[in-house]
C-alpha positions, 0 to 999 in steps of 0.5 A: 427626782432620782432614786439610789437603789443598791442591789444584788449581791453586791449592792450595785448602785442601781437607778431609778429616774422618775418625772413627777409630771409624767409619771414615766420612768427609767432606770439606770443599772438595774443589777438584781437578781430579779426586779421587784424592788425596783418594780415597788419603788414604781408603785410607791411613785406611780411611775410607768417605766419607759426606759432600762439604761446600762451603763455597760454589761457587767452582769451586776447592771443587767442582771434584770433587763430582761425582766423588767424590759418589754416591747412598750419600755426601750433598752440603752446599752453600748452595741459592743455590749449588747 
């Protein structure tokens, strides 16, 4: 299942990819100032975040990386944008 969330001050598109079988999820471009909206959708679906993926390193695509990423969650971004 894919959930689209327009978030952050620019309303950038963030996507949650949820696997209903495993209850694992990936977030793509978490550009909000905090990850609360993303975390709420994860809670609603009973999903556990496994991956934070960024298409590029602009602030409106990475702003919630720090809040969402942890040792248990893999962060994927191109090395040039790291």
